[in-house]
C-alpha positions in Angstrom: -85.3 31.7 -24.2 -82.6 32.0 -26.8 -83.3 31.3 -30.3 -81.8 28.0 -31.5 -79.3 28.3 -34.3 -80.6 27.6 -37.7 -79.3 24.8 -39.8 -75.9 25.3 -41.5 -76.2 26.3 -45.1 -74.7 24.1 -47.8 -72.1 26.7 -48.8 -70.1 26.2 -45.5 -70.9 29.6 -43.9 -71.2 29.6 -40.1 -74.6 29.0 -38.5 -76.7 32.0 -37.6 -76.4 32.8 -33.9 -73.3 30.7 -33.4 -70.1 32.2 -31.8 -68.3 31.8 -35.1 -70.8 33.7 -37.1 -68.9 37.0 -36.7 -65.5 35.5 -37.5 -63.9 35.3 -40.9 -62.6 31.9 -42.1 -58.8 31.4 -42.0 -57.0 31.9 -45.2 -54.9 28.9 -46.3 -51.4 30.0 -47.4 -50.6 29.2 -50.9 -48.4 26.1 -51.4 -49.6 24.2 -48.3 -50.8 21.3 -50.3 -47.2 20.6 -51.5 -45.5 20.6 -48.1 -44.0 17.2 -47.0 -45.5 16.8 -43.5 -43.2 13.9 -42.5 -40.0 16.0 -43.2 -41.4 19.0 -41.4 -42.2 16.8 -38.4 -38.7 15.3 -38.3 -37.3 18.8 -38.5 -39.4 19.9 -35.5 -38.2 16.9 -33.5 -34.6 17.7 -34.2 -35.0 21.2 -33.1 -36.8 20.1 -29.9 -33.8 17.7 -29.2 -31.3 20.5 -29.6 -33.3 22.7 -27.3 -33.5 19.9 -24.7 -29.7 19.3 -24.8 -29.1 23.0 -24.4 -31.4 23.2 -21.5 -29.7 20.2 -19.8 -26.3 21.8 -20.2 -27.6 25.0 -18.7 -28.9 23.1 -15.7 -25.6 21.3 -15.2 -23.7 24.5 -15.4 -26.0 26.2 -12.9 -25.7 23.2 -10.5 -21.9 23.3 -10.8 -21.9 27.0 -9.9 -24.3 26.4 -7.1 -22.1 23.6 -5.8 -19.0 25.8 -5.9 -20.9 28.6 -4.0 -22.0 26.1 -1.3 -18.5 24.9 -1.0 -17.3 28.4 -0.3 -20.0 28.9 2.3 -18.9 25.7 4.0 -15.4 27.1 4.2 -16.8 30.2 5.7 -18.5 28.0 8.4 -15.0 26.5 9.1 -13.6 30.0 9.5 -16.4 31.0 11.9 -15.9 27.9 14.0 -12.1 28.6 14.3 -12.8 32.3 15.3 -15.3 31.1 17.9 -12.5 29.2 19.6 -10.2 32.2 19.7 -9.7 33.2 23.4 -9.0 36.9 22.6 -12.3 37.3 20.7 -14.2 35.4 23.4 -12.6 37.7 26.0 -13.8 40.7 24.0 -17.4 39.3 23.9 -17.4 38.5 20.2 -17.9 34.8 20.7 -21.7 35.1 21.0 -22.0 37.1 17.8 -19.8 34.6 15.9 -21.9 31.7 17.1 -25.1 33.4 16.0 -23.7 34.2 12.6 -22.7 30.6 12.2 -26.1 29.2 13.2 -27.7 31.5 10.6 -25.3 30.3 7.9 -26.0 26.7 8.8 -29.7 27.4 8.6 -29.4 28.8 5.1 -27.2 25.8 4.1 -29.8 23.4 5.4 -32.5 25.1 3.3 -30.3 24.5 0.2 -30.1 20.8 1.1 -26.7 20.9 2.8 -26.3 19.0 6.1 -23.2 18.0 8.1 -22.0 14.4 8.5 -22.2 12.6 11.8 -19.6 9.8 11.5 -18.3 9.2 15.1 -18.7 5.5 16.0 -19.1 4.4 12.3 -16.7 2.5 10.1 -14.6 4.9 7.9 -16.0 4.9 4.3 -13.4 6.1 1.7 -16.2 7.8 -0.2 -17.1 9.9 2.8 -14.0 10.3 4.8 -10.3 11.0 4.5 -8.2 9.4 7.3 -5.6 11.9 8.7 -4.5 10.0 11.8 -4.9 6.9 13.9 -5.3 6.4 17.7 -5.4 3.3 19.8 -8.7 2.9 21.6 -9.2 -0.3 23.7 -12.4 -2.1 22.9 -13.0 -0.2 19.6 -12.9 -2.0 16.3 -10.1 -0.9 13.9 -11.0 1.7 11.2 -13.8 3.1 13.4 -14.1 6.9 13.4 -13.2 8.2 16.9 -12.7 11.9 16.1 -13.7 14.4 13.4 -11.0 16.9 12.5 -12.8 18.7 9.6 -16.6 18.3 9.3 -17.9 16.8 6.0 -21.2 17.8 4.3 -23.8 16.2 2.2 -25.7 18.2 -0.6 -28.9 16.4 -1.2 -27.8 12.9 -2.4 -24.2 14.0 -3.2 -21.1 14.4 -1.1 -20.3 18.1 -1.0 -17.1 17.6 1.0 -15.4 14.6 2.6 -14.7 14.7 6.3 -11.2 14.4 7.7 -11.2 12.0 10.6 -9.1 10.0 13.1 -9.8 6.3 13.2 -9.0 3.6 15.8 -5.8 1.7 15.2 -5.6 -2.1 15.9 -4.2 -2.9 19.3 -0.6 -4.2 19.3 -0.4 -7.9 20.2 1.7 -8.6 23.4 5.1 -9.8 22.6 5.4 -13.5 23.1 8.2 -14.7 25.5 10.2 -17.5 24.0 10.0 -20.8 25.9 13.1 -21.7 27.8 15.3 -24.3 26.0 15.7 -27.4 28.2 19.4 -28.0 29.1 20.4 -31.6 29.0 22.5 -33.0 31.9 25.9 -33.7 30.5 26.0 -36.8 32.6 23.0 -38.2 30.7 24.3 -37.4 27.3 25.5 -40.5 25.4 29.1 -40.4 24.3 29.3 -40.8 20.6 32.1 -43.1 19.4 35.0 -41.2 17.9 35.9 -42.4 14.5 39.7 -42.9 14.3 41.3 -42.4 11.0 44.3 -44.7 10.1 47.6 -43.0 10.2 49.9 -43.7 7.2 53.5 -44.6 8.2 56.1 -42.0 7.4 58.7 -43.2 5.0 62.2 -42.1 6.1 64.9 -42.1 3.4 68.3 -43.5 4.6 71.1 -41.0 4.8 74.4 -41.3 3.0 76.3 -42.4 6.1 73.9 -45.2 6.8 74.2 -46.4 3.2 78.0 -46.6 3.5 77.8 -48.6 6.7 75.3 -51.0 5.3 77.3 -51.6 2.2 80.5 -52.4 4.2 78.7 -54.8 6.5 77.3 -56.7 3.5 80.7 -57.0 1.9 82.2 -58.5 5.0 79.5 -61.0 5.4 80.0 -62.1 1.8 83.7 -62.9 2.3 84.6 -66.4 3.4 86.1 -67.5 6.8 89.6 -68.0 5.3 89.8 -64.6 3.9 91.2 -61.9 6.1 88.6 -59.4 7.0 89.0 -56.2 5.1 89.2 -53.1 7.0 85.8 -51.5 7.3 85.4 -47.8 6.8 84.7 -45.8 9.9 81.4 -44.0 9.7 81.7 -40.2 9.5 79.8 -39.9 12.8 82.4 -42.1 14.6 85.3 -40.0 13.1 83.7 -36.8 14.2 83.1 -38.2 17.7 86.7 -39.4 18.0 88.1 -36.1 17.0 85.9 -34.4 19.6 87.0 -36.7 22.4 90.6 -37.3 21.3 90.2 -41.1 21.1 90.8 -43.2 18.1 87.8 -44.5 16.4 87.0 -48.1 17.1 86.9 -50.5 14.3 83.7 -52.2 13.7 84.0 -55.8 14.9 83.2 -58.4 12.4 80.5 -60.7 13.3 81.5 -64.3 13.3 
């Protein structure tokens, strides 16, 4: 049996037989009683906040560098896929080695949280895809992915690279043939009445010859029956006609 520790003395010394019996008491630095504990605690919180912000910046920088590296590895996968389709390399027997290298690369990318997108048959999402072409597919809804040109990749919950795809285009509607315009039988068409406009009479001014003849006739009518009829002037037209035919011009007979 072990001896029970004796009671602690009144002077504050450790108990006899206790683990602290061989240790010296801690010395209190001078001036501790005058320290403002609230100010010191605030200062410690501020330093902890600075350290936290610095650690967050370092994590963001490391993630950005990791993202850049994963993007380069994805481009290497594109290059390996293109080389695997080269007929000359396949003829030389290098196709199997390229395919094995590509599978190993994709395995390492999968461990880092990178996985390829499978978008065929789904509606094109602008956040995931970049449309580089359209193609008419009967029975397929428009904006549906029908072919992947460049494979896209996810990185955990983020989009590492958008995919370049070809989507279905809407089918062109058949051109509508215009309906024939019915031709009316001209025999059945009603004849519309034609509106006749009144024609104004043309005013003809008398010539000088007609005026002379009219004045002479009026003077003869005004003379009385006892008076000898005065010789009437021969119209110019009669004189011209007499000269042309060689006959004397006839005198105008006086109306009785």
